[in-house]
N, C-alpha and C positions, 0 to 999 in steps of 0.2 A: 533302628528306631522303632520299627513296627513291632519288634519283639518286646521292647520295653512298654509300649502302649498296650499290648496284649497282656502283659504281666500285670499292669495296673488295673485293667478291666477285670481280670480274673480275681484279683485281690478284692476289688469292690463287690463282686458277686458273692464271694465267700463271706465277706464281712456282712453283707445284707442278709444272707441266709442265717448267720449266727445271731445278729442283733434283732431281726424282725420278730421271732417268737417271744423274745424277752419284752419288747415294746408292747406286743399284743397282750401279754399277760398282765402288764402294768396298767394299761388303759382302763379295763373294766373295774379294777380295784379302786382306781382313782375316782371313777364315776360313781361307784357304789358309796364310797366314803363321802363324796360331795352330796349325794342324795340323802344319805343318812343324816348328815350334818344339817341340811335344810329342813328335814322333817322333824328333827329334834329341837328346833328353835322354840324359844318361849314366845307364844303368841299373845301374851298379855299386853293389853293396850296401855301405853304409858301416858301420863298426863302431859298435855301440851296446850299452848295458846299460840295461834297463828293468824295472819291476815291472808285471806284468799281472794283471788280475782277470778271469777267465772265468766265465761263468754259463750254465747250460743247464737245460732242463726237458723231460721226456718224459712226457706224461700228468700223473700226480700226483707224479711223482718230480722232484726238483730237486737240483742240485748246483752247487758253486762251488769255485774254487781260485784262489789267488794264487801267482804264480811270478816269480822273477827270471829274465829271459831275457837272453841275451848273444850277440852275434855279433862275430866277428873273422875276418879273412882267414885267419889262421893256424889258429885253433881251430874255425872254423865256428860253427854255431848250437848253443847249449846252454841248458838250463833247469834250475831247481831249484825244486820246489814248497815254498813257505814256510808256507802255511796252506791248509786245505781244510775243506769241510763239506757236509752233505747226503748224498744217495744215492751210495754207493760205485760202484754200477753206472753212473750218469751220469758220475761223475768219471773212471772208468777207460775206459769205452767211448766217451765223447764228448770230454771236456775234455783228458784226457791224449792221446787219439788226435789231437786238433787239433795239440797241441804236437809230438808225434812225427811227424806228417805234415809239418809245417813243417820239422823237423830233416832229414827224409829228402829233401825236395824241394831244400832248400838244399845238402845234401851232394851231390846229383846235379848241382849247378851251374845250377839253375833258379830262382834267387832272384827274378828279375824276374817270372816267372810266378807264383811263390808270393805275391808282393806283390799281384797283381791277382786271383788266384783266390779263389773263395768256396766253402766246403764246403757241399754241399747234401745233408744227411742226413735231411731230413724232420723234424728236431727244431729247436726254436728255440734258437739259441745266440748269445749276444752277448758281445762283448768291448769294454768301454769303452776309450777311448784310453789307450795306455801312458803311464806317467809315469816320469821319470828315476829311477833307483835312487840311493840315497844313496851 
């Protein structure tokens, strides 16, 4: 029985030595392909209309708002606040500022950067995924 076990482990070692270089050669090619594919994506902003709910808090102050956001090549980015609550300071200085910042960046033709950028204001601000507007 020990001989058979030794035979299996020898086979496993030989198999690993044969397969490992092949796997190592494939991994970088796959990563390169994935990176090339990502970088070659069309970063054109597509038209959309969505309802967003933004929430933020600063210390004991909390605020939220819901807005219909829309983007088109002709009209650019626009939003209309449809509901809001909580601290008016948080709503105006944080939440509306986020929407205004997005509008300005897109108006300057930096839509791709706006999609990847994250605001770092020192306040916790979260925006759940947008849902299509009716």
